[in-house]
C-alpha positions as CSV (number, residue, x, y, z in Angstrom):
1,M,131.7,106.7,175.9
2,V,134.1,108.9,174.1
3,Q,134.7,106.6,171.1
4,D,131.0,106.1,170.5
5,R,130.8,109.8,169.5
6,V,130.7,110.3,165.8
7,V,132.3,113.1,163.9
8,R,129.4,115.5,164.6
9,D,130.3,115.7,168.3
10,H,133.3,117.8,167.3
11,L,131.5,120.3,165.1
12,V,130.7,123.9,165.8
13,R,127.3,124.8,164.4
14,D,127.2,128.5,165.1
15,R,128.2,129.2,161.5
16,P,126.3,127.9,158.4
17,V,128.2,124.9,157.0
18,R,128.7,126.4,153.5
19,E,128.8,130.1,154.3
20,A,131.6,131.6,152.2
21,D,133.1,135.1,152.6
22,A,135.9,137.0,151.1
23,A,138.4,135.8,153.7
24,R,137.4,132.1,153.3
25,P,136.3,131.6,149.7
26,W,136.9,127.8,149.9
27,L,133.8,127.3,152.1
28,A,131.7,127.4,148.9
29,A,133.5,124.3,147.6
30,Y,133.0,122.3,150.9
31,P,131.0,119.1,150.5
32,P,127.6,119.1,152.2
33,G,127.7,118.5,155.9
34,I,131.3,119.6,156.5
35,P,131.5,122.5,159.0
36,A,133.7,125.5,159.0
37,E,135.0,124.8,162.5
38,I,135.6,121.9,164.8
39,D,135.5,122.0,168.6
40,I,139.2,122.6,169.6
41,D,138.6,122.6,173.3
42,G,137.2,119.1,173.4
43,L,139.9,117.2,171.6
44,G,141.8,115.6,174.5
45,T,145.2,114.1,174.1
46,L,146.8,111.2,172.2
47,V,146.7,109.3,175.5
48,D,143.0,109.8,175.6
49,L,142.7,108.5,172.1
50,F,144.8,105.4,173.2
51,E,142.7,104.7,176.2
52,D,139.4,105.1,174.4
53,S,140.4,102.9,171.5
54,M,141.9,100.1,173.6
55,R,138.7,100.0,175.7
56,H,136.1,100.1,172.9
57,Y,137.9,98.1,170.2
58,S,139.8,95.6,172.3
59,E,139.1,92.6,170.1
60,R,139.5,94.3,166.7
61,P,142.7,94.0,164.7
62,A,144.8,97.2,165.2
63,I,147.7,96.3,163.0
64,Q,148.6,93.6,160.5
65,C,152.1,92.7,159.4
66,F,153.9,89.7,157.9
67,G,150.5,87.9,157.6
68,T,149.6,88.3,161.3
69,R,147.1,90.5,163.1
70,V,147.6,92.2,166.5
71,A,144.4,93.1,168.4
72,Y,143.9,96.4,170.1
73,A,144.1,94.7,173.5
74,A,147.5,93.2,172.7
75,L,148.8,96.4,171.3
76,G,147.6,98.2,174.5
77,S,149.2,95.7,176.8
78,S,152.6,96.1,175.0
79,A,152.3,99.9,175.1
80,R,151.5,100.0,178.8
81,A,154.4,97.7,179.5
82,I,156.8,100.0,177.7
83,A,155.5,103.0,179.5
84,A,155.9,101.3,182.9
85,W,159.5,100.2,182.0
86,L,160.5,103.7,180.9
87,A,159.2,105.2,184.2
88,A,161.1,102.5,186.1
89,Q,164.3,103.4,184.3
90,G,163.9,107.0,185.4
91,F,162.5,108.6,182.3
92,A,160.0,111.4,183.1
93,K,157.5,113.7,181.5
94,G,159.1,115.7,178.7
95,D,162.1,113.4,178.1
96,R,162.9,112.7,174.5
97,I,162.8,109.1,173.4
98,A,163.8,108.2,169.8
99,I,162.4,105.5,167.7
100,M,164.4,104.2,164.7
101,M,162.3,101.6,162.9
102,P,160.5,100.8,159.6
103,N,156.9,99.7,159.7
104,V,157.2,96.7,162.0
105,P,154.8,95.7,164.8
106,A,157.1,97.0,167.6
107,Y,156.8,100.5,166.2
108,P,153.1,101.3,167.1
109,A,153.6,99.8,170.6
110,A,156.7,102.0,171.1
111,I,154.9,105.2,170.0
112,F,152.1,104.7,172.4
113,G,154.4,103.5,175.2
114,V,156.5,106.6,175.0
115,L,153.4,108.9,175.0
116,L,151.8,107.1,177.9
117,A,155.0,107.7,179.9
118,G,154.6,111.4,179.2
119,C,157.7,111.5,177.1
120,V,158.3,113.0,173.6
121,V,158.7,110.8,170.5
122,V,161.6,111.6,168.2
123,N,161.0,109.8,165.0
124,V,164.2,108.7,163.2
125,N,164.7,107.4,159.7
126,P,166.3,103.9,160.1
127,L,168.3,104.4,157.0
128,Y,170.3,107.3,158.5
129,T,174.0,107.1,158.5
130,P,175.9,107.5,161.8
131,R,176.6,111.2,161.0
132,E,172.9,111.9,160.5
133,L,171.9,109.9,163.5
134,I,174.3,111.8,165.7
135,A,173.1,115.1,164.5
136,Q,169.4,114.3,165.2
137,L,169.8,112.6,168.5
138,N,172.1,115.2,169.9
139,D,169.9,118.1,168.6
140,S,166.8,116.6,170.2
141,G,168.6,115.6,173.5
142,S,167.2,112.0,173.2
143,R,168.0,110.0,176.3
144,A,166.9,106.6,175.0
145,L,166.4,104.8,171.6
146,F,164.2,102.0,170.3
147,V,165.8,100.5,167.2
148,L,165.1,97.5,164.9
149,E,168.0,95.0,165.1
150,N,168.7,95.3,161.4
151,F,169.9,98.9,162.0
152,A,171.6,98.4,165.4
153,H,175.1,98.5,163.8
154,T,174.5,102.1,162.8
155,V,173.7,103.0,166.5
156,A,176.9,101.2,167.6
157,E,179.0,103.2,165.2
158,A,177.5,106.5,166.3
159,L,177.4,105.7,170.0
160,P,180.7,107.3,171.1
161,D,179.2,110.6,170.0
162,L,175.8,110.1,171.7
163,S,174.5,110.4,175.2
164,L,172.0,107.5,175.1
165,E,171.3,106.0,178.5
166,R,169.2,103.1,177.3
167,I,168.9,101.3,173.9
168,V,166.1,98.9,173.2
169,V,166.7,96.5,170.3
170,A,163.6,95.0,168.7
171,G,163.3,92.0,166.3
172,P,161.0,92.1,163.3
173,G,158.7,89.5,164.9
174,D,158.4,91.1,168.3
175,G,154.8,91.2,169.3
176,L,153.6,88.6,166.8
177,G,154.6,85.3,168.4
178,L,155.9,83.8,165.2
179,K,159.6,84.7,165.5
180,G,161.3,82.3,163.2
181,R,159.0,82.6,160.3
182,V,158.6,86.3,160.7
183,I,162.3,86.9,160.9
184,D,162.7,85.1,157.6
185,L,159.9,87.1,156.1
186,A,161.3,90.3,157.4
187,S,164.8,89.6,156.0
188,R,163.2,89.2,152.6
189,H,160.9,92.2,152.8
190,L,163.4,94.6,154.5
191,K,166.3,93.5,152.3
192,K,168.5,94.5,155.3
193,A,170.3,91.7,157.0
194,V,171.2,91.9,160.7
195,R,174.8,92.8,161.0
196,P,177.0,92.3,164.1
197,H,177.1,95.2,166.5
198,S,178.9,96.1,169.7
199,L,176.3,97.9,171.8
200,P,177.2,98.0,175.5
201,A,175.4,95.2,177.5
202,D,174.8,97.4,180.6
203,R,172.5,99.8,178.7
204,T,171.1,97.6,175.9
205,F,167.9,95.7,176.3
206,R,165.9,93.4,174.1
207,F,162.3,94.6,173.2
208,A,160.8,91.3,174.4
209,A,162.6,91.6,177.8
210,V,161.3,95.2,178.2
211,L,157.7,93.9,177.7
212,R,158.2,91.1,180.2
213,Q,159.6,93.5,182.8
214,G,157.1,96.2,182.1
215,R,154.1,93.9,182.6
216,E,155.3,93.3,186.2
217,L,155.6,97.1,187.0
218,A,153.0,99.6,188.0
219,K,151.5,102.0,185.5
220,P,153.2,105.4,185.6
221,S,151.3,108.2,187.1
222,V,151.7,111.2,184.8
223,T,149.3,114.0,183.9
224,I,149.3,114.9,180.2
225,D,147.7,118.0,178.9
226,P,146.7,118.8,175.3
227,G,149.4,121.5,175.1
228,D,152.2,119.2,176.1
229,L,154.8,118.3,173.5
230,A,154.2,114.9,171.8
231,F,156.6,114.7,168.9
232,L,159.8,116.3,167.6
233,Q,159.2,115.8,163.9
234,Y,162.3,116.5,161.9
235,T,161.8,118.1,158.5
236,G,163.8,119.8,155.8
237,G,165.7,116.8,154.5
238,T,164.8,117.6,150.8
239,T,165.8,121.3,151.0
240,G,168.5,121.6,153.6
241,V,169.5,121.1,157.2
242,A,166.9,119.2,159.2
243,K,165.1,120.9,162.1
244,A,162.4,119.6,164.4
245,A,158.8,120.8,164.4
246,M,157.4,120.8,167.9
247,L,154.1,119.1,167.7
248,T,151.8,119.0,170.7
249,H,149.1,116.5,171.6
250,R,146.5,119.2,170.6
251,N,148.2,119.7,167.2
252,I,148.0,116.0,166.3
253,M,144.5,115.5,167.8
254,A,143.2,118.5,165.9
255,N,144.5,117.2,162.6
256,V,143.1,113.7,163.3
257,V,139.7,115.2,164.0
258,Q,140.0,117.5,161.0
259,S,140.7,114.6,158.8
260,Q,138.0,112.4,160.3
261,T,135.5,115.2,159.8
262,W,136.5,115.8,156.2
263,F,136.2,112.2,155.2
264,Q,133.1,111.7,157.5
265,L,134.6,108.6,159.1
266,T,132.5,107.6,162.1
267,A,133.9,105.8,165.1
268,D,131.4,102.9,165.1
269,N,130.8,99.7,163.2
270,H,133.8,99.9,161.0
271,A,136.0,97.0,162.1
272,A,136.5,96.2,158.4
273,R,138.4,99.4,157.6
274,V,141.9,98.6,156.7
275,I,144.4,101.2,155.4
276,V,147.5,100.1,153.5
277,T,150.3,101.8,155.5
278,A,153.2,101.8,153.1
279,L,154.6,105.2,154.0
280,P,156.9,104.9,157.1
281,L,155.3,105.8,160.4
282,Y,158.2,108.1,161.1
283,H,156.8,110.3,158.3
284,I,154.1,112.7,159.6
285,F,151.6,111.7,156.8
286,A,151.5,108.1,157.8
287,L,151.7,108.9,161.5
288,T,148.6,111.1,161.5
289,C,146.6,110.0,158.5
290,C,147.1,106.3,158.7
291,F,148.1,105.4,162.3
292,F,146.3,107.9,164.7
293,L,143.3,108.5,162.4
294,F,142.6,104.8,162.0
295,M,143.3,104.0,165.7
296,R,140.6,106.6,166.6
297,I,138.0,104.9,164.5
298,G,138.9,101.3,165.3
299,G,140.4,100.5,161.9
300,C,143.5,98.4,161.1
301,C,146.9,99.5,159.7
302,L,148.3,97.0,157.2
303,L,152.0,97.7,157.7
304,I,154.3,97.5,154.7
305,P,157.9,97.3,156.1
306,N,159.6,97.9,152.8
307,P,157.5,99.4,150.0
308,R,160.5,99.6,147.8
309,D,160.3,95.8,147.5
310,A,157.7,96.1,144.7
311,D,157.3,92.3,144.3
312,G,156.7,91.8,148.0
313,F,154.4,94.9,148.2
314,V,152.2,93.7,145.4
315,K,152.1,90.2,146.8
316,T,150.9,91.6,150.1
317,L,148.2,93.7,148.4
318,K,147.0,90.6,146.5
319,A,146.7,88.6,149.7
320,N,144.7,91.1,151.7
321,R,141.4,93.0,151.6
322,F,141.9,96.7,152.1
323,T,139.6,99.7,152.0
324,H,142.0,102.7,152.0
325,L,145.5,103.4,150.7
326,A,147.8,106.4,151.3
327,G,150.8,107.1,149.2
328,V,153.0,109.6,147.3
329,N,153.4,110.0,143.6
330,T,156.5,107.7,143.4
331,L,154.7,104.9,145.2
332,F,151.7,105.1,142.8
333,N,154.1,105.1,139.9
334,L,155.9,102.1,141.3
335,L,152.7,100.1,141.7
336,V,151.0,100.9,138.3
337,N,154.2,99.9,136.5
338,H,154.4,96.6,138.2
339,P,153.5,93.7,135.9
340,K,151.2,92.0,138.4
341,I,149.3,95.1,139.6
342,G,146.3,93.9,137.6
343,E,146.0,90.9,139.9
344,V,145.3,93.1,143.0
345,N,141.6,93.5,144.0
346,F,140.8,97.2,144.4
347,S,137.1,96.7,144.5
348,H,136.8,97.4,148.3
349,I,138.5,100.8,148.1
350,D,136.7,103.7,149.8
351,F,139.3,106.3,148.9
352,V,143.0,106.6,147.9
353,I,144.8,109.6,149.5
354,A,148.0,111.2,148.2
355,G,150.3,113.8,149.8
356,G,154.0,114.4,150.4
357,M,154.7,115.6,146.9
358,A,152.8,116.7,143.8
359,V,150.9,113.9,142.0
360,Q,151.7,114.0,138.2
361,A,148.8,113.9,135.8
362,P,150.1,110.9,133.8
363,V,150.6,108.8,137.0
364,A,147.1,109.8,138.2
365,A,145.6,108.8,134.9
366,K,147.3,105.5,134.8
367,W,146.4,104.8,138.4
368,M,142.7,105.4,137.6
369,A,142.9,103.2,134.5
370,V,144.5,100.3,136.4
371,T,142.6,100.5,139.7
372,G,139.3,102.3,138.9
373,S,139.9,104.5,142.0
374,P,140.7,108.2,141.6
375,I,143.6,109.7,143.7
376,V,142.3,112.2,146.3
377,E,145.2,114.6,146.6
378,G,145.9,116.5,149.8
379,Y,148.6,118.9,151.0
380,G,150.4,119.2,154.3
381,L,153.8,119.6,156.0
382,S,155.5,118.3,159.1
383,E,154.9,121.7,160.7
384,T,151.1,121.4,160.2
385,S,150.7,117.8,161.6
386,P,150.4,117.5,158.5
387,V,147.0,118.1,156.8
388,V,146.2,121.6,155.5
389,C,144.1,121.0,152.4
390,V,142.3,118.0,150.8
391,N,140.2,117.3,147.8
392,R,136.6,116.2,148.2
393,P,136.6,112.5,149.1
394,N,134.0,111.7,146.4
395,V,135.9,113.1,143.5
396,K,135.4,111.1,140.3
397,E,138.9,111.8,138.9
398,W,142.1,113.4,140.0
399,S,141.7,117.2,140.0
400,G,145.2,118.6,139.9
401,T,144.4,120.8,142.9
402,I,145.1,120.2,146.6
403,G,141.4,120.9,147.4
404,C,140.1,123.0,150.3
405,P,141.5,123.9,153.7
406,V,140.1,121.5,156.3
407,S,137.8,122.8,159.1
408,S,139.2,125.4,161.5
409,T,142.0,126.2,159.0
410,E,142.8,129.5,157.5
411,V,145.0,130.0,154.5
412,A,146.3,133.1,152.8
413,I,148.3,133.6,149.6
414,R,150.8,136.4,150.0
415,G,153.3,138.3,147.9
416,L,156.9,139.2,148.8
417,D,155.5,142.3,150.5
418,G,153.6,140.2,153.0
419,H,150.2,141.3,151.7
420,D,147.5,139.1,150.2
421,V,147.8,138.8,146.4
422,A,144.8,139.5,144.1
423,P,142.5,136.6,143.3
424,G,144.1,134.4,140.6
425,E,147.6,135.5,141.3
426,S,150.3,133.3,142.8
427,G,152.1,133.8,146.0
428,E,153.3,132.1,149.1
429,L,150.8,129.8,150.8
430,C,150.5,130.7,154.5
431,V,148.5,128.7,157.1
432,R,146.9,129.3,160.5
433,G,145.1,126.7,162.6
434,P,145.2,124.4,165.6
435,Q,147.4,121.9,163.7
436,V,150.2,124.3,163.2
437,M,153.3,123.5,165.3
438,R,154.4,125.3,168.4
439,G,157.7,126.2,166.7
440,Y,161.0,124.7,165.8
441,W,162.9,123.0,168.6
442,Q,165.6,125.3,170.0
443,R,165.5,127.5,166.9
444,P,163.6,130.7,167.8
445,D,165.2,132.5,164.9
446,E,163.9,129.9,162.4
447,T,160.5,130.0,164.1
448,A,160.3,133.8,163.7
449,L,161.3,133.6,160.0
450,A,158.6,131.0,159.4
451,T,155.9,133.0,161.2
452,T,154.1,136.1,160.0
453,A,153.1,139.0,162.3
454,D,149.5,137.8,162.4
455,G,150.4,134.2,163.3
456,Y,150.4,132.4,159.9
457,F,153.0,129.7,159.1
458,R,154.9,130.4,155.9
459,T,155.0,127.2,154.0
460,G,157.5,128.2,151.3
461,D,155.1,126.8,148.6
462,V,153.8,128.9,145.8
463,A,150.0,128.6,145.4
464,V,147.0,130.2,143.7
465,F,143.3,130.2,144.5
466,E,141.1,128.6,141.9
467,P,137.8,130.5,141.0
468,D,135.8,128.1,143.3
469,G,138.1,128.7,146.3
470,Q,140.2,125.5,146.0
471,V,144.0,125.8,146.2
472,R,146.5,124.8,143.5
473,I,150.2,124.4,144.3
474,V,152.5,125.8,141.7
475,D,155.8,124.8,143.2
476,R,158.3,125.3,146.0
477,M,159.6,128.8,146.2
478,K,163.2,127.5,146.6
479,D,162.8,125.2,143.6
480,M,161.7,128.0,141.2
481,I,164.1,128.6,138.3
482,L,164.6,132.1,137.0
483,V,165.3,132.0,133.3
484,S,166.0,135.4,131.6
485,G,163.7,137.0,134.2
486,F,160.9,134.5,133.7
487,N,159.7,132.3,136.6
488,V,159.9,128.6,135.7
489,Y,158.3,126.0,138.0
490,P,159.7,122.5,137.9
491,N,156.4,120.8,138.6
492,E,155.0,122.0,135.3
493,I,157.9,120.7,133.3
494,E,158.1,117.4,135.2
495,E,154.4,116.8,134.4
496,V,155.0,117.3,130.7
497,L,158.1,115.1,130.6
498,A,156.3,112.4,132.6
499,G,153.8,112.2,129.7
500,H,156.5,111.0,127.3
501,P,156.1,107.2,126.8
502,G,159.9,106.7,127.2
503,V,160.1,108.4,130.6
504,L,159.8,106.3,133.8
505,E,160.4,109.2,136.2
506,C,162.0,112.6,136.1
507,A,163.0,115.6,138.1
508,V,163.7,119.2,137.0
509,V,166.2,121.6,138.6
510,G,167.9,124.8,137.8
511,A,171.6,125.3,137.0
512,R,173.7,128.4,136.4
513,S,173.9,129.9,132.9
514,D,176.0,132.7,131.7
515,E,173.4,133.5,129.0
516,T,170.1,133.3,131.0
517,G,171.1,133.4,134.6
518,E,169.7,130.0,135.2
519,M,168.7,127.2,132.8
520,V,166.4,124.2,133.1
521,V,168.0,120.8,133.6
522,A,166.0,117.6,133.4
523,H,167.1,114.4,135.2
524,V,165.4,111.4,133.7
525,V,165.1,107.7,134.3
526,R,164.3,106.0,131.0
527,R,161.6,103.5,130.4
528,D,162.8,103.1,126.8
529,A,166.6,102.9,126.5
530,A,166.3,104.2,122.9
531,M,165.0,107.6,124.0
532,T,167.5,110.4,123.3
533,T,168.0,113.9,124.6
534,D,166.9,115.4,121.2
535,S,163.6,113.4,121.1
536,L,162.7,114.4,124.7
537,R,163.5,118.1,124.1
538,T,161.4,118.0,120.9
539,F,158.5,116.4,122.9
540,A,158.8,119.1,125.6
541,R,159.0,121.9,122.9
542,S,155.6,120.8,121.6
543,Q,154.0,121.6,125.0
544,L,156.2,124.3,126.6
545,T,157.3,127.7,125.7
546,G,161.0,128.0,124.7
547,Y,162.5,129.1,127.9
548,K,160.9,126.2,129.8
549,V,162.3,123.5,127.6
550,P,165.2,121.7,129.3
551,R,168.5,122.9,128.1
552,R,170.2,119.8,129.4
553,V,169.0,116.3,129.9
554,V,170.8,113.9,132.3
555,F,169.9,110.2,132.3
556,H,170.1,108.1,135.5
557,D,169.5,104.6,136.5
558,A,167.5,106.0,139.5
559,L,166.8,109.4,141.1
560,P,167.9,110.2,144.6
561,K,164.9,110.1,147.0
562,T,164.0,110.2,150.7
563,N,162.9,107.0,152.2
564,V,159.3,108.2,151.7
565,G,159.9,108.4,148.0
566,K,160.2,112.2,147.6
567,V,162.7,113.1,144.9
568,L,165.7,115.0,146.4
569,R,166.0,118.0,143.9
570,R,168.5,119.5,146.3
571,V,170.9,116.6,145.6
572,L,170.5,117.0,141.9
573,R,171.1,120.7,142.1
574,D,174.1,120.5,144.3
575,D,175.9,117.7,142.5
576,P,174.6,117.3,138.9
577,P,176.3,114.4,137.2
578,A,177.9,114.8,133.8
579,S,175.6,114.0,130.9
């Protein structure tokens, strides 16, 4: 039985577990029992993961949302029905099918249904404007779209410029059997009322009707290989024009097993594992590290449809027992500053994992003080499925590093000349491993620019090796500010400013300066309305050398962010408001 295998079945034991060498100094920092390599050839596909989990965990809860649980058997039945319906509608292997939903029960079923049909999932942010939706669906060549009804009006506005053949509209309660109550709950949680739309009746279907029809149809016959495309994962929203990373079944499966191996999560007797899934499933972090990883081990995803609703989020945490939580810095900051966070029971936590953006030291310290659980920080990108590096799962406190490369992953830190820098020096972090994408969809020039001659993916992040082989991220190369010839990294300044008691959150960017080439500009949301520019600059000057101290401070009611909570420095750079 495939799912009865524990992590060790994927290990390669022809190398000592903790053997370190000049090329892989991080192996010396590996926890005991973690191997240098995993068995790439035996990974299978995401469809194999689905079939194994539905067979062996059929009665366990797979997802939970709006106070209701859905068992693996029920999720599997819905996914198979969607696959059969797609095949009957003429969709075949390799066709791109878009999904435009927040974390509602229909989403997991749609993901697996599309993959079972041999099609490719195109994840779409449901908050996209019609312009953004048109760009992504046309670039991907999506033939069909699954959308939550709360966002169907956007699809209707964009439809004249799209080539969608089928549109499936889901309700928040689809798949739970509690429609009226769940729709009321969803309206409150999503804070997004259903607006009238004019989608054409001849190619628009209700999600519930698709399930009914699909259950009467034969299962599609399609052969899926590990090298087949599984996802077009769009990236680049914080830095520029979005482009799609082509992620195969092998890419995602490799990263699932790499993560499972690192955290030593076995696939048996863990029905009680529940991960708070607040990050949206259309984001690669939640997709791999919450959804697919916990599906593989028979765990349950506690879906949070709208984590920005802090009151509803904390209320859900108070009402549920959970063992894992994944988030980004802004989410942790949101929670620890909520007046009722002390009423949440964190005693069952196994580990709390962070990624997506740098965790700030003040936020990590406050999280530890409030919850008693340290944040285990990792690092990844859409292009790497996403996990590249992670801290040891048994850390006693937040480390400030991103930890070690996971098994079967090679990293190099290289200078502008393309050669490895000396130990202790900073350079661009480059990655090679089975989780690295096939390339960018229909963008061979972009793929070539992002790939070194020896097959490493260039991340665009500045990093340095610690003496023990762990990796520390300095900042994004594109975000670096050049002040009078000195390199200034926004992360460092943001961490200092975040330590001021009057700062709720902040972001630092560069702006043109006639005197110094560029200058440092701090964009700040105040916790204390009495805080002034002068007091903040004085505070910064006590901890930063002169050229790093913000020349300008701009106060905001809120900072622009992605739906995942990542601050959009690009927006602040391109359109800085007057102070």
